[in-house]
Structures are given as structure tokens and as C-alpha cells.
C-alpha positions as CSV (number, residue, x, y, z in Angstrom):
1,M,0.0,-10.7,22.3
2,A,3.0,-12.7,21.6
3,A,6.2,-12.1,23.6
4,V,8.0,-9.2,22.4
5,I,11.7,-8.4,21.7
6,P,12.8,-5.0,22.7
7,A,14.1,-2.8,19.8
8,T,17.0,-1.1,21.8
9,A,20.3,0.5,21.3
10,G,23.1,-1.8,21.3
11,E,21.1,-4.9,20.4
12,S,23.1,-7.8,18.9
13,T,22.0,-9.9,16.0
14,A,24.4,-12.6,16.9
15,G,23.3,-16.2,15.9
16,K,24.5,-18.4,13.2
17,P,27.8,-17.0,11.9
18,P,27.4,-15.6,8.2
19,A,28.8,-18.0,5.5
20,G,30.7,-16.1,2.9
21,L,28.7,-14.4,0.3
22,Q,28.6,-16.1,-3.2
23,W,28.6,-13.3,-5.7
24,A,27.1,-13.9,-9.1
25,A,25.2,-12.2,-11.9
26,C,22.1,-10.3,-10.9
27,P,18.6,-10.9,-12.2
28,Q,17.8,-9.3,-15.5
29,D,15.7,-6.7,-14.0
30,V,18.7,-5.2,-11.9
31,V,20.1,-2.8,-14.6
32,V,23.2,-0.7,-14.3
33,P,22.9,2.2,-16.9
34,P,25.8,2.0,-19.4
35,V,26.9,5.6,-18.4
36,V,28.0,4.3,-15.0
37,Q,30.8,2.0,-16.7
38,A,30.6,-0.3,-13.6
39,S,29.4,-3.9,-13.1
40,V,26.9,-5.1,-10.6
41,Q,26.9,-8.5,-8.7
42,C,24.3,-9.9,-6.6
43,A,24.2,-12.4,-3.6
44,K,21.7,-13.7,-1.1
45,V,22.1,-13.3,2.6
46,P,20.1,-15.7,5.1
47,V,18.3,-14.0,8.0
48,P,15.7,-15.2,10.5
49,L,12.1,-14.7,9.6
50,D,11.6,-14.2,13.4
51,Y,14.4,-12.9,15.4
52,R,13.0,-14.2,18.6
53,D,13.9,-17.5,17.1
54,P,17.2,-16.8,15.3
55,D,17.9,-20.3,14.6
56,G,14.3,-21.1,13.1
57,T,13.0,-20.5,9.7
58,Q,15.4,-18.5,7.5
59,I,14.5,-16.3,4.7
60,E,16.8,-15.1,1.9
61,L,17.5,-11.3,1.1
62,M,19.2,-10.5,-2.1
63,V,21.9,-7.6,-2.2
64,S,23.6,-6.1,-5.0
65,R,27.2,-4.7,-5.1
66,I,29.1,-2.2,-7.3
67,A,32.5,-2.6,-5.8
68,S,35.1,0.2,-5.6
69,A,37.3,0.3,-8.4
70,K,40.1,1.8,-6.4
71,P,41.0,-0.4,-3.3
72,E,43.5,2.0,-2.1
73,K,40.7,4.6,-1.5
74,R,38.1,2.2,-0.3
75,R,37.1,2.6,3.3
76,G,34.0,0.4,3.6
77,V,30.6,-0.3,2.4
78,L,27.6,2.1,1.9
79,M,24.1,0.6,2.0
80,F,21.1,2.2,0.4
81,N,17.3,2.2,0.9
82,P,15.2,4.3,-1.6
83,G,12.0,4.2,0.6
84,G,8.6,2.9,0.4
85,P,8.4,0.6,2.5
86,G,8.2,-1.7,-0.5
87,G,10.5,0.0,-3.0
88,T,13.0,-2.2,-4.8
89,G,16.6,-1.3,-3.8
90,L,18.8,-3.5,-5.9
91,D,19.2,-1.0,-8.6
92,Q,19.5,1.8,-6.3
93,P,23.4,2.3,-6.5
94,G,23.3,2.0,-10.2
95,F,20.5,4.6,-10.4
96,L,22.1,7.2,-8.2
97,A,25.4,6.5,-10.0
98,S,23.7,7.3,-13.4
99,K,22.3,10.6,-11.8
100,G,25.7,11.9,-10.9
101,L,26.7,10.1,-7.6
102,P,30.3,11.5,-7.2
103,A,33.2,9.3,-8.2
104,S,34.9,9.9,-4.9
105,V,31.9,8.2,-3.2
106,M,32.1,5.3,-5.5
107,D,35.8,5.0,-4.9
108,A,35.4,5.1,-1.2
109,Y,32.8,2.4,-0.7
110,D,31.2,-0.7,-2.2
111,L,27.9,0.3,-3.0
112,I,25.4,-2.0,-1.6
113,G,21.8,-2.2,-2.6
114,M,19.1,-4.6,-1.4
115,D,15.5,-5.7,-1.6
116,T,14.4,-5.5,2.0
117,R,12.6,-8.5,3.4
118,G,9.4,-9.2,1.5
119,V,10.2,-7.1,-1.4
120,G,11.1,-8.3,-5.0
121,H,13.9,-10.9,-5.0
122,S,13.9,-11.1,-1.0
123,T,11.2,-13.8,-0.3
124,P,8.5,-11.6,-1.7
125,V,5.0,-11.4,-0.1
126,S,1.6,-10.6,-1.8
127,C,-1.9,-9.7,-0.7
128,G,-3.2,-10.7,-4.1
129,F,-4.2,-7.2,-5.4
130,T,-5.7,-7.1,-8.9
131,A,-5.9,-4.3,-11.4
132,D,-9.5,-3.8,-11.1
133,D,-9.6,-3.3,-7.3
134,A,-11.1,-0.4,-5.5
135,Y,-8.1,-0.1,-3.5
136,W,-5.5,1.5,-5.8
137,G,-2.9,3.1,-3.7
138,N,-1.5,3.2,-0.1
139,I,-2.3,6.9,0.2
140,P,-5.9,7.2,0.9
141,P,-8.2,8.8,-1.6
142,Y,-9.7,12.3,-1.0
143,A,-13.0,12.0,1.1
144,A,-15.3,14.7,0.3
145,D,-17.6,13.8,3.2
146,D,-18.4,11.3,5.9
147,A,-20.0,9.0,3.5
148,A,-16.8,8.8,1.5
149,V,-14.9,7.8,4.7
150,S,-17.4,5.1,5.5
151,R,-17.1,3.7,1.8
152,Q,-13.4,3.7,2.0
153,A,-13.7,1.9,5.5
154,E,-15.5,-1.1,3.7
155,I,-12.9,-1.2,1.0
156,V,-9.9,-1.2,3.3
157,K,-11.6,-3.7,5.7
158,E,-11.8,-6.3,2.8
159,V,-8.1,-5.4,2.0
160,A,-7.0,-6.4,5.5
161,A,-8.8,-9.5,5.3
162,R,-7.6,-10.4,2.0
163,C,-3.9,-9.9,3.1
164,A,-4.6,-12.1,6.1
165,A,-6.1,-14.8,3.8
166,N,-3.1,-14.7,1.4
167,D,-0.5,-14.9,4.1
168,T,-0.4,-18.6,4.1
169,E,3.2,-18.9,5.4
170,G,2.8,-16.4,8.3
171,R,5.3,-13.9,6.9
172,L,3.6,-10.7,6.9
173,R,3.6,-10.1,10.7
174,H,7.5,-10.2,10.5
175,L,7.8,-7.4,8.2
176,T,8.7,-4.4,10.4
177,T,11.1,-1.6,10.4
178,A,12.9,-3.1,13.5
179,N,13.3,-6.4,11.7
180,M,14.6,-4.7,8.5
181,A,17.3,-2.8,10.8
182,R,18.4,-6.1,12.3
183,D,18.6,-7.5,8.6
184,L,20.9,-4.5,7.8
185,D,23.2,-5.4,10.7
186,R,23.2,-9.2,9.5
187,I,24.1,-8.0,6.0
188,R,27.0,-5.8,7.3
189,A,28.3,-8.9,9.1
190,A,27.9,-11.1,6.0
191,L,29.9,-8.5,4.2
192,G,32.7,-9.0,6.7
193,E,32.7,-5.4,7.8
194,E,32.9,-4.2,11.3
195,K,30.9,-1.2,10.6
196,A,28.6,-0.1,7.7
197,S,27.5,3.4,6.3
198,F,23.9,3.9,5.2
199,Y,22.0,6.3,3.0
200,G,18.1,6.2,3.3
201,A,15.6,8.5,1.6
202,S,12.0,9.0,2.4
203,Y,10.9,5.9,4.3
204,G,14.7,4.9,4.1
205,S,15.2,7.8,6.6
206,A,13.1,5.9,9.1
207,L,14.9,2.7,8.5
208,G,18.2,4.4,8.8
209,A,16.9,6.1,12.1
210,A,16.0,2.8,13.4
211,Y,19.3,1.2,12.3
212,V,21.6,3.8,13.8
213,S,19.6,3.8,17.0
214,M,19.6,0.0,17.4
215,F,23.2,-0.5,16.3
216,P,25.2,2.6,17.3
217,D,28.5,0.6,17.6
218,T,28.3,-0.9,14.1
219,T,27.0,1.9,12.0
220,D,29.5,4.3,10.4
221,R,28.5,7.4,8.5
222,V,24.6,7.8,8.0
223,V,22.7,10.2,5.8
224,L,19.1,10.5,6.2
225,D,17.4,12.2,3.2
226,S,13.8,13.6,3.2
227,N,12.7,12.6,6.6
228,L,9.5,11.1,8.0
229,G,10.4,12.4,11.5
230,D,10.7,9.0,13.1
231,T,11.5,5.3,12.8
232,H,8.1,4.5,11.4
233,L,5.1,5.9,9.4
234,D,2.3,6.5,11.8
235,R,-1.1,8.2,11.5
236,A,0.5,11.6,12.3
237,G,3.3,11.1,9.6
238,L,0.7,10.2,7.0
239,R,-1.4,13.2,8.0
240,R,1.7,15.4,7.4
241,Y,1.5,14.8,3.6
242,A,-1.3,17.3,3.6
243,L,1.1,19.9,5.4
244,G,3.8,19.1,2.8
245,M,1.5,19.6,-0.2
246,E,0.3,22.9,1.2
247,Q,3.9,24.1,1.5
248,T,5.1,22.8,-1.8
249,F,2.0,23.7,-4.0
250,P,2.8,27.4,-4.4
251,D,6.1,26.6,-5.9
252,F,4.3,25.0,-8.8
253,A,1.5,27.7,-8.8
254,K,4.3,30.4,-9.1
255,W,5.8,28.4,-12.1
256,A,2.5,27.8,-13.8
257,A,1.5,31.5,-13.4
258,A,4.6,32.5,-15.2
259,R,3.6,30.3,-18.0
260,H,-0.1,31.3,-18.2
261,D,0.2,32.1,-21.9
262,S,1.2,28.5,-22.6
263,Y,-1.0,26.5,-20.2
264,G,-3.8,29.0,-19.2
265,L,-4.0,27.9,-15.6
266,G,-4.1,31.4,-14.0
267,R,-1.8,34.5,-14.3
268,T,-1.2,34.6,-10.6
269,P,-0.6,31.8,-8.1
270,Q,-3.8,32.6,-6.3
271,Q,-5.6,32.0,-9.7
272,V,-3.7,28.7,-10.2
273,R,-4.9,27.6,-6.8
274,R,-8.4,28.3,-7.8
275,T,-8.0,26.4,-11.0
276,Y,-6.9,23.3,-8.9
277,F,-10.0,23.4,-6.7
278,A,-12.3,24.1,-9.9
279,I,-11.0,21.1,-11.7
280,A,-11.0,18.7,-8.6
281,E,-14.6,19.8,-7.6
282,R,-16.0,19.3,-11.2
283,L,-14.3,16.0,-11.5
284,D,-15.9,15.0,-8.2
285,D,-19.3,15.6,-9.7
286,E,-18.6,14.1,-13.1
287,P,-15.4,12.2,-13.7
288,A,-13.8,12.8,-17.1
289,A,-14.0,10.6,-20.1
290,D,-10.6,9.2,-19.4
291,G,-11.7,8.0,-15.9
292,L,-10.0,10.8,-14.1
293,T,-11.9,11.5,-10.8
294,G,-11.5,14.3,-8.3
295,S,-9.7,12.0,-5.8
296,I,-7.3,10.6,-8.6
297,F,-6.6,14.3,-9.9
298,R,-5.8,15.4,-6.3
299,H,-3.4,12.3,-5.9
300,L,-1.7,13.1,-9.2
301,T,-1.0,16.5,-8.4
302,F,0.4,15.5,-5.1
303,A,2.8,13.1,-6.9
304,W,3.8,15.6,-9.5
305,L,5.1,17.9,-6.9
306,Y,7.9,15.6,-6.1
307,G,10.2,17.6,-8.5
308,E,10.0,20.5,-10.9
309,M,10.7,18.3,-13.8
310,Q,7.2,17.0,-13.6
311,Y,5.6,20.4,-13.5
312,G,5.2,20.5,-17.3
313,N,3.5,17.2,-17.4
314,M,1.2,18.4,-14.6
315,A,0.3,21.7,-16.3
316,R,-0.5,19.7,-19.5
317,V,-3.0,17.3,-17.9
318,W,-4.5,20.3,-15.9
319,Q,-5.0,22.0,-19.2
320,S,-6.6,19.0,-20.9
321,H,-9.2,18.9,-18.1
322,L,-10.0,22.6,-18.0
323,N,-12.8,21.9,-20.5
324,P,-14.9,18.9,-19.9
325,G,-15.1,16.2,-22.5
326,T,-11.6,17.0,-24.1
327,A,-9.9,13.8,-22.9
328,A,-9.6,10.5,-24.7
329,A,-11.9,7.5,-23.8
330,P,-10.4,5.3,-21.0
331,V,-8.9,1.8,-21.6
332,P,-10.4,-0.4,-18.8
333,P,-7.9,-2.8,-17.1
334,P,-8.5,-6.5,-17.8
335,A,-10.8,-7.9,-15.1
336,A,-8.9,-9.5,-12.1
337,A,-5.5,-9.2,-13.7
338,P,-2.7,-9.1,-11.2
339,N,-1.7,-5.6,-10.1
340,P,1.9,-5.0,-11.2
341,V,2.6,-3.2,-7.9
342,D,1.0,-5.8,-5.7
343,N,4.2,-6.6,-3.9
344,A,5.1,-2.9,-3.2
345,L,1.5,-2.3,-1.9
346,T,1.6,-5.3,0.3
347,V,4.9,-4.5,1.9
348,F,3.9,-0.8,2.6
349,L,0.8,-2.0,4.3
350,A,2.6,-4.7,6.4
351,V,5.4,-2.6,7.7
352,S,3.1,0.4,8.2
353,C,0.6,-1.6,10.1
354,N,3.0,-3.8,12.1
355,D,5.2,-1.0,13.3
356,V,2.7,0.9,15.2
357,E,-1.1,0.7,16.5
358,W,-3.5,2.5,14.4
359,P,-7.0,3.6,15.5
360,E,-9.7,1.1,14.9
361,D,-12.7,3.4,15.1
362,V,-14.1,4.8,11.8
363,D,-15.4,7.9,13.5
364,T,-11.8,8.7,14.5
365,Y,-11.0,8.9,10.8
366,R,-14.2,10.9,10.0
367,R,-13.3,13.5,12.5
368,A,-9.7,13.8,11.4
369,V,-10.9,14.0,7.8
370,A,-13.2,16.9,8.7
371,Q,-10.6,18.6,10.5
372,D,-7.8,18.4,7.8
373,R,-10.3,19.3,5.0
374,E,-10.4,22.6,6.6
375,R,-6.8,22.9,7.8
376,F,-5.1,21.6,4.6
377,P,-7.7,22.2,1.8
378,L,-5.5,20.9,-1.0
379,F,-5.0,17.4,0.3
380,G,-5.9,17.0,4.1
381,A,-9.1,14.9,3.4
382,A,-7.0,12.4,1.6
383,S,-4.1,11.7,3.9
384,A,-6.3,11.8,7.1
385,N,-8.6,9.1,5.5
386,I,-8.8,5.5,6.8
387,T,-6.3,2.8,5.8
388,P,-6.4,-0.9,6.1
389,C,-4.2,-0.7,9.3
390,A,-7.3,0.0,11.1
391,F,-8.5,-3.6,10.5
392,W,-5.1,-5.3,10.4
393,K,-5.2,-8.8,11.7
394,H,-2.1,-8.6,13.9
395,E,-1.2,-6.3,16.8
396,P,2.3,-4.9,16.7
397,A,4.8,-7.4,18.2
398,E,7.0,-4.9,19.8
399,A,7.0,-1.2,20.4
400,P,8.4,1.0,17.7
401,V,12.2,1.7,17.7
402,A,13.0,4.8,19.9
403,V,15.3,7.1,18.3
404,S,18.4,7.2,20.4
405,A,20.5,10.2,21.2
406,E,23.2,8.0,22.8
407,G,26.0,7.2,20.4
408,P,28.5,8.9,18.2
409,R,27.7,12.0,16.2
410,N,27.2,10.2,12.9
411,V,23.8,11.2,11.5
412,L,23.5,13.8,8.7
413,I,19.9,14.9,8.1
414,L,19.0,16.5,4.6
415,Q,15.7,18.2,4.2
416,N,14.3,20.5,1.4
417,R,12.2,23.2,2.8
418,H,9.3,22.4,0.5
419,D,8.7,18.6,0.3
420,P,5.2,17.4,-0.5
421,V,5.4,14.0,1.3
422,T,8.1,14.6,3.9
423,P,7.9,18.2,4.9
424,L,10.5,20.2,6.8
425,L,8.9,19.4,10.2
426,G,10.0,15.8,9.7
427,G,13.6,16.7,9.5
428,E,13.3,19.1,12.4
429,L,11.5,16.5,14.6
430,L,14.3,13.8,13.8
431,R,17.0,16.4,14.4
432,K,15.5,17.2,17.9
433,K,15.2,13.4,18.8
434,F,18.9,12.6,17.7
435,G,20.1,15.7,19.8
436,E,24.0,16.1,19.4
437,R,24.3,12.9,17.4
438,A,22.9,14.6,14.3
439,R,23.3,17.8,12.3
440,L,20.3,19.2,10.1
441,V,21.0,20.5,6.7
442,T,17.9,22.5,5.6
443,V,17.9,23.2,1.8
444,N,15.9,26.1,0.4
445,E,14.6,24.1,-2.4
446,S,11.3,22.3,-3.6
447,G,10.6,18.6,-4.2
448,H,11.3,15.2,-2.6
449,G,15.0,14.1,-2.3
450,V,18.2,16.1,-1.7
451,Y,21.4,14.4,-2.3
452,V,22.2,13.9,-6.0
453,L,18.6,13.9,-7.3
454,G,17.8,17.4,-5.8
455,G,20.6,19.3,-7.6
456,N,21.5,21.8,-4.9
457,G,25.3,22.3,-5.0
458,C,25.8,23.2,-1.4
459,A,23.9,20.0,-0.2
460,L,25.7,17.9,-2.6
461,N,29.1,19.1,-1.4
462,L,28.4,19.0,2.3
463,T,27.1,15.2,2.0
464,T,29.8,14.2,-0.3
465,S,32.4,15.7,2.0
466,Y,30.7,13.8,5.0
467,L,30.7,10.4,3.3
468,V,34.2,10.7,1.8
469,E,36.1,12.7,4.6
470,G,33.9,12.4,7.6
471,A,33.4,16.1,7.7
472,M,30.3,16.6,9.7
473,P,28.9,20.3,9.7
474,A,29.9,22.0,13.1
475,K,26.3,23.1,13.5
476,D,22.9,22.9,11.7
477,T,23.2,24.5,8.3
478,T,20.9,26.2,5.5
479,C,21.9,25.7,1.9
480,Q,20.4,28.4,-0.3
481,G,18.8,27.6,-3.7
482,G,20.8,26.7,-6.7
């Protein structure tokens, strides 16, 4: 294994001093909705590919800025990460502004979006995924039995080999949460700021936890929304997706039962749950005419639980598959056409596989799938299934970033009580690790995402007050629904 660099609190990213940023028009795909009534600019920030060699090969990261229109109220910069890993973030400030980010926050900060290393406009990477691949998502498919795990093992083994073969410039191994946190501090310096505030959601919570742990002296106000529970996604975090679905599904079941006369999915939540299993198991035996399999049906249901606004679409699709043969014929993808989410799939794998060691023995996954199929019947046999990390070429170059309880109390943790992908347990775990540095706001709502997107007035007010006034709750707080 190569020499490692410690991902420790108080780490410095000193090296070449940042040259002033050259702000210019953003690429055409970075759109600010007209309702925002603000302009966005972009710039490139050079950072080391390998922080062990800070003066060696440099890569460029693209950042965006919506500047505060009221200099007298401006207190600094607020950086954003929407999750992934692998999600583009250049448009995140404009997106949140269009959804109702308070004007007081936009006045107080220059809003800084970015594509993290390897993503989009920031020296992108590719495994070469195509539209007809058997590997179609980074959440593993539901495995009905041991044989399904074995089949998936062959698929993901080929994926790991393909990623290694396409990594001709040796960049994949440098995509880690620790390096992205180091990049954040470089961006802060390039912006000319002594400190930077940060908002991260989903995987962005892990990046933010790493950032504030490694750089306690240069981070200002940090908000972590919908939490993985640590600074990385590991096998335990992936398996918690099944817990999140079990906890969140009853909210949809109750919603659907109240609308049985329209959708016919069951008059009680228990009947709706039985309908889910009936459709999934039938599709396991005989995929629908539109190509929907039991695995894809389970995956779509999991994704639709991200927010109540998707419940109607979920119910309609369920309804269309209550009776076999009613769906339209599928339109097959062009053979070997590039997968439009190739970049996102690649970065997710690189970061997840590089951050922490994953088991290599296929039997380990077979046992986990069998266990979680019983513990979490809705989705456990999916999230416990094997991933390409079992066959990844590179061992982690350093240990995962340890959450640090040393530093200022500047971490506000937001967590919905029912969240399909980052269940409440993730927020509770992170709160415990940060100790007195953090406060946890538990929101009695359902879905993925709290601030602005979640719609809870109490959580919105608490978070806005913290970002603008620095008013951290004196103790952990629960926000009721509404």
C-alpha cells in the first residue's frame, strides 16, 4: 500500500498560494431559474490531484457563485453539496433559492456551488458505462436468493475491472471524501475567506462532517441535513437504506389506503403492504411488458419514498401493474449507447470504494442478504447485496476521516424521523460522535431532505436563524409536523 496521509483535525492544505479567481459566465447547463432574479458566475480553482504531492499534478474544480446583493449584510460564503457522491452542485444555490431559500440567507452569504473532483465540469472521470449494461444503479438490485447474489457478483466484478481499465490517467484512486474536504478548504482560501460556512445534504452530510472535523479552525456555520451517520458510506450505511424504507413505507401505505377508491391498492396500510409484495413477487416470476422487474419495482418504490409529492406517481404505477399485461411495450435502449449518468455512477463508486475497505468474500454478502431479507423484507435483500467495491483495484490510501468532537460548537444536524435512505439513526449516530460540537434537530416528517425542501416551518426557522444570526439551539430539539 502507498504511504498514507492522515486525515486529522487541524490539517493544513497550505501549498501554492491561490491565484485570484477569474469569475465569468457559467456553462450553459448551470441554470438559475428566473424566479430567483439573481445572476450566477463560475470560476475554476486548481487543486492537487494528490495532496501527498501538493506541487505535483493539478486538476481544476469549477465553482459557482450567487453573490450577496447587500454587502452591508454579507458575513461570508456558504458552500453547498447536494449529495451523491457524484451529484453536480454548480446549480445547487440557484435550485434551493428557487425552492424558497430565505432572502436573509442570500443577503448574508455569497452562495457557492461546485462540482466536486471528478464530477461534471471538475476534471470528470468515467468507467465507460453504457445504456445496455446489466449494472444500472449504485444501489444493488434485490436478490431473491443466493444465486442472485452470485449473478450480481459476476456483474460487479466486471464493473470494477472496467473502471480500472478506463482509469488511464490514474485519477480514480484520488476521489475520496478526505480529498474533497481538503478541496473545500482550498476553495475557501481561493475565495479569500478566513472561514467558510457549509450546507450538505445526504452524502453531503458525510463530506461536511469530514470537512468540519479536519478543518475546525476554518469552518464557520455548518449544517448537515439527512445524515449518513459518519464521514463516508460504508457497508453498514448502505444496509441502513433497508431500515429507512421500513420506517418510511408506512407513511405511503397510510396515504394510499386513504385513497383506495382512486388507486385500489388497499383499504388499510396492511393491505397496501401486502399489495407491494404481491406485485414485486409476480414481477420476479414474470417481468411486465414494459420491462419492469421485481428488482426495479422495489428500487423505484424506494426512490419514490423520498417525498410525498411523488406518492401519486408511485400509486399510479402500482395501479398499472395490479393486472398483468396492462403496461405498454418497452422501448429498448440503443445498444452500447453511453449511459447519461456514467459520470455520477463512476464518482459514487470511486469515493465509496476508496474511502473504506469492503468485504471481498461473496459469501459475506450472501449471508447478509439472507439476514436482511428477514429483518427488512421490503428492501433488505437489495441494500445488503454485493457492490463493485468488493473487487475494487485499489486499497484505501488512508483511513476514513474520524468525526472530531474537538472544536467549536458549530454543527447543526437536521434529520427527518422517517427517511428512506438516511434514517433517523444516521443523525443520532453523528450527533453522538460530535458530542457538544453539535445539536440535533429531529423533524417529525417523512422524506429525504429537511431544510427548504422538507417544508417544516420549525426546522426552516431554526436553520435560518443559525445561518444568519448564529443562534444554535441550546439543546437537541424536536420539530413537530407541519
